[in-house]
N, C-alpha and C positions, 0 to 999 in steps of 0.2 A: 203535178206541176211539170214533173219530169218529161211528160209527154209533149208538152208544147214550150215553146219560146216567145217570149214578149219582145217586141220592137218598139222602140220609144224614140220619138225625136221631139225637141222643143222649141218653141217659139218665145224668145224671152223679150220683152219690151222694157227699155231703160230710159227715162225720162232725162234729157242732157241738161246738164247744169248752166243755164244760160239764163240771163235777166229777163228777156223778152221771149215771146212765143217764135215758133218756126216762121211764120209769115206775116206776121203783125208786130206792132211795138208793145202790145198789152203784157203786164208783167206775169210773171210765173209762180210768184209766191203762192205757197200752200195754204196758210193759214188766213185766208180772206173769207168775207162773207159771200154767200152764194152770188153769183152773177156781178161781183166787183170788177173783174179783169175781163172784161167783154168789150168790144168795139164793133162798128160795122163790117169790119173785116172778119174778126171771129165770128159774128152771127151770119156771115154769108149773104148780107144785103146785096142786092142788084147794083151792079156798076162798081163794086169793089174790087181791088186788084191785089193779089199776094206779093209781098217783096221777101225775098230769102235772107235768112240770117245766116250771116258768114260763121259765127262763131259755132253754131251747130254742126256745120260741115265740117269744121276743123276737129271737133270732139269725135265725129264719127269716124275721120280718118283713123285719128289716135287709136280708137278701139281697134280698128283693122289692123293695124300696125302691130298691136302687141298680139293679136290673135294669127299672125304671120299670114294675112290675107293679100290677096291681089288687090291693089288700089285701082279702080277705074280711072282713068284720066280723062274719059268723056262721060258725062252724066246728064240725065234729065228726068224731070218728074213725070208722073201718069196720073190721071184721075183714076180711082177706083170707086165705081159706082155702085151704091146699096142704098136702101132707106134703112134709118135707125133714128127714133125720136130725139136723140141727143147728137145726131151729126148734122150740124145747122144747113150747110149747103146741099145736102142730099147726096154728096159725094165726098171722098177722101182722097187728101194730095199725099201719093206714096210715090215709091218707084216700083216698076216692074221688070222690065227687061234689061235696066241698066242699073242694078245696084251699085252702090258707092263701093262696096267691099266684096271681093268674090272669095270664095274657097275660105281657107283657113284652118286651127286647130285650137282646141281647148284640151289642155292635158288635166286629168283628175286622178285622184288616188282611189285605188280599189284594193280589195283583198289580196289581188293577184299582182299587185304593183301598179305602176303609172300607165294610165290608158289615154289615148289620144281619141278625142270625139271630133270628128270631122264637122265643118261648118259649110253649109251651102252658100250662105249670103250673110251680108249684113247691110239694110238699107235704112234710108232716112223717110220719116212720113210725121204726118200730124197726128196728135191724139184726138178722139172725140170728147163730146161732155160726158156728164155722168147724171144718169137716171137714178133718182132717189124714190123707193117704193114704200118704204115704212113710217112717213109720216102722215100719212093718210090712208084709210082704208079703201078709198075710191078713187084716189089721184096718185097720178105720179108727178113728180117734181122735177125739174130739168135745171141742172147747173152747168153753166157753160164756161166757167173759170178754166177748166181743164180742156176745154176745146182748142186746138190750135198748138198745145205744147208739143215741143221738139222732142221725138223719139227716135231711137234706133230700134230696128227689129233684128235680133241675132237668131237666125235660123240655122239649127243643127241639121245634119242629115240623121236618117234613122237608125242611128249607131248605138244606141243604149239599149241593155236588155233587163234592166231591173228598177225598180223603185230607188234602191240604194245609189245607183249610178246616176239617176235622174237628179237625185238630191246633190249629189257631189259636184254634179255639173253646174247647177244654179248655185251652188255655195261659192264654186270658183269664179263664176260670171260675177257674182256680186263681190267678190274680194277685187276681182281686177278693176271693174268700173271705179270703185272707191278708192284704189290705189292710184289711178292716174288721174282722179279727179273729175270724171266726166259725168259721174252720176252720184247721188248720196246713198244710193241702194235701199232707201228706207221703204220696206215692203208693205208695212202697215199703212203708210201715206199714199201706196200705189205708185212711187216713182220707180219700181221695178216689180214687173209683174210677169207671169209666165202662162202660156197655152201649151198643154201635152198633147201631142197626137200619140195615140197607142194603137196597136194592133198585136193579134197573137196568131201563131202559125205553128205547124207541127214540127219538131225537131228534125232538123236536116234539110227542110224545104227552103228554097231560096226566094222564091216569091213572097211579096208582102201580102198579108191579108188585109181584109177591110178595115179601115182605121176609123177611129172615133176621136174627136178633140174635146179636151176638158178646158174650158177657158177660164181665163181670170184667177190664177191661183196666187194668192199674195202673200204665201210664206213657204218656206222650204219644207217644213212640217205638213202644209197642207198638199203640197206637190207629192210628196212621198206617200201621203195615205191615199190620195186620190188615183195615183198609179196603181197602188196595191190593190184599191177596189176595182178599178176597171180591168186589171189582168184577170182576177178574179171571175168577174161578171162575163167577160168574153170568153174565157175558157168553160165555163157552165153553159153558155149559150152553144159553143161547138160540140161539148159533150152532150147535149140534148138534140143535136142534129139539125139545129136552127140556123136561121141565117142572120149574120150580123148587119145592121143597118149602117150605112156611113151618116153620121150626125154630130151635131155639136151638143155638147153637155155642159150643165154646170155642176160645181161642188157645192154641198151644203155641210159646212164643218161640224154644227150642231148635231144634226142627224147622223152624220158620217156615211152620206151617200152621194152618188152622183145621178143626176136626172136629165132628160132631154129636154133641150129647148128649142131646137130646129133641125131640120135636115141640112146636110153640110153642103154648101155652095162649092163649085169648082171654079177656076179662074176664069173660064168664058162668061160665068154668071155676072162677074163684075165688069165687064165690057172696058176694060182697060184701054185708054188711049193717051197719047203725050198731052200734057197740061199745056193747053194754049197760053196762059197767061204767064208762063215763066219759061225763059229761055233756057236752052242747054248751058252746062257749065263744064268748063274744063280745067284740068289742073297739069302743071308742070312737073318734071321729076325734082327740080329744085324745090318747088313748093313742099312737095311731099317729104323730101330728104329734111327741109326745115322743122316740119312738126315731128318728124322722128328724133330730132335732136332735142326736143322738148321733154320728151318723155322721162321720166325717172327709171332708175336700175329697177327690174321686176323683183318679185318676191323671191323668185327661185336663186337670183343672182345675190341679194343680200342675205338671204339664208346660208349660202354656202360661205360668204364672208364670216358670217357669225361663228360658223361651225369651224371654219378653218383658220381664221385669224385671231378670232376673240375666244376660241377653245370652248364654245358651248356646245350643249347637247344637240342632237336634232331636234328633240321635243321643245326645247328653248327656243331654238330658232324659228320653228313653226309657228308657236305661240307669239313672239315678237314681230312675226311677218303677216298676222291675221289683219292688222290694221295699220295704215302708213303713218298715221299719226304717232300710234305707239311706236312703232321702229324710229321715226324721227326723232322722239323724244330719248329713246335709248342711245342712239347714234350720238346725239349730242353730248349726253353726259358721259358715254364711255369714251370719250376723247379727252376727258379731264380725270379719269380715275382709273386705277389699276384694278379695283375690284369689279371687274365686269361679270362673273358669275354672280355674284353677291348684288350687283344691280339688278340683273335680271330676275332674280328671287324677289327684289322689293318691289319691283314694278309688275310683275305678273301674280304676285301674291297680295300683300295689303293694300299697295296703291289702288290696283285694279279693283278690289272688292269695295274700298271706299268710293270710287268714282261709279261704280254700279249701285251702290246704295243711295248716292245724292243726284245720279242721272249726269253726272260731270262728263268732261270730253278730255282726251289727252292732249288736244292741243291748248287747252285752257289751263294746263299745269305751268304755273310760274316759277316754281322752284328753281332756284339756279344750279347749273353743273357743280359749282364750288361747294354751295350746301349740301348737295347729294352726295360729293365725294367725302366732305367732312363726316357725315352722318354713317356712311360706309365704313370710314376709316375707324371711327369710335366703336362700331360693331366689331371689326376685326381683331382690334387691340383689346376687346374686351371689356371696355369702359360702361358698355350698355349691352345688354343682350337684345337679340333680333326681336324678340316677341314685345319688350317694351317699347321699342323704337317704333315697331309698328303701330301699337295700340296708344301710345302716349306722344310719342315726338312728331310722328308724320302727320297726324291731323293738326297740329298745331303750325307746322311747316306750310301745309296746305292753305290754312286759313291766313297766314302772314309769312309770305314769301320772303321777307326780309330777316326773319329771325334765325339766329344760329344755333344748330343743334347743341353745341357745347353748352351754351349760356341756357337752353332749355332743360338739360340735364342736371345743371346747377339748380336753377330755379326749382324744379320739380322733385330734387333730391331723388333722382334715378339712377345714380351710378352703380354699378353692379358692385355687390359685397364679394370679394375675393378672400377675406380673412379666414383663414383655415378653421380658427378655434371656433368662431360663430358658425361657420358652415356645419361645422361637426355637431354643434350644440343643436342646431335644427334639425338635421338628420336623425340623430339620436332621439330626439322628443317625439319626433314622428313615428318612428319604428316602435317606440315603447307605448305609445298610445294605440296602436294597431298590432298587437299579438297575434289576433286571429290571422290576419292578412299575412303577417311575417311567416306564420306557419305554413300557409298556402303557397307562398313564394318558395320556401324551402323543398316543399313538395313537387316542385317542378313547374309551377304558375309563373313563370319569370315575366309575363306581361303587367305584374303589378307594381314593377317598377316605375311604370307611368305614374299609379296612383300615389306611390311615395314621393314621386318628384312634384307632382300637383301640389300635395301638401305642405312641401318645403317652400314651393313657390308663393303659396299663400302666407305662410309664416312670415318671409321674407318681403312681401309686397312685390314679388317679381324680381327683387334685386340679387337673388342667389344667382351665382355663376353656375349656368346647367352642367357645364362638363365636370366641373369640380364637384357639384352634388352627385352626379351620377357615380363618380367614381367613389366618394365616400359611402353612399348607401350600398354600393356593392360590396365593399369591404366590410361592412357592418354586418350585413346579410350573410357574409360566408363565414363569419366568426364561428 
């Protein structure tokens, strides 16, 4: 593999968060019966005319702004002509020579530091419908609910050279579109999906090799695997002295392969021409500035604040900025508590685990900042230990946001036991019951302190002060 270099460019399609489709009033909801959200416009009936969705245009510009693109003040749509069963009109309304956003950059983390992946363009277009092949052995079913959905296509330069870089790039785009609220980023539902253009060339060669395109990758894991497969396949072809065909391929996740679906069309095959049923549209600099002022601070900005103002670790800052709803919750509570590190631990540990188990969302956490602060203060003062707070108190607070942590501790009799005599009794009885393990500890197996601590925790029903117990155990073990 050191003989060759992979060259990768990605085309990411993001469905925009609008209530209606790009050129009609049909709803964009995902969970509808097949062909429930269609109309004569969506189905391309003769005589119907498209009408542009202003909200979709705004969201496209916002993505361009966060990607440092040049926003085109003069725009028009074009017809992209090709036949596909789920493309009702026989053409797609897209953009060709005048993308709404030009250039730009996406910064991604790599093992060698941050890398800037250059963008070619971001343009608006409508989605096609959906062909369903697995309901009948002989028939293909067509669902046009997705036809006409507003998309932006984010096209990168061939600027990536490994599956890891491609996965990091898609991860960052998903994070950005969700952060600024233009797309829910749900890859399973298809609201964010990716096509990968891949070629291989000898190391040191500047010209690009023949590329293949792998279509409709709907998870970051699938993207990474498909790119790895294609790099190996193309390398093997070159090593055998054979010719690589320019083609479009699909990825079979179950079989772990890619397979050819058609030879690749070039731009001239699509016969682009200006869409005659939609007028050009223009933006003023004041309009663009107004949209820029609506954008929230970006993840790298708030991460810097978390590190330098709240004194959190870079790891905590990275985790807290993975999702905007998580960061917003942290920021609201942080304004009301001095326990900022403990708050991060609580959100990123037990609360995140609880939400994952229940398929809950950060935006639906209703516990007040005052109650969070009270719980954190009780932990800090040693009234209750972190483990019991996470296991017993937090779930009750999630179930009833009005309940007070202090009253719950009293109701459940969870106050931490700091009585030295009682702690000594528990620790001594544990060690006396495990003489063989004590002998192993004294021979150097120091990790057994965790076992002893766990037994004390059982005897005390979680109420023993961990710090004091650890100190007592160590004292007894070194006698």
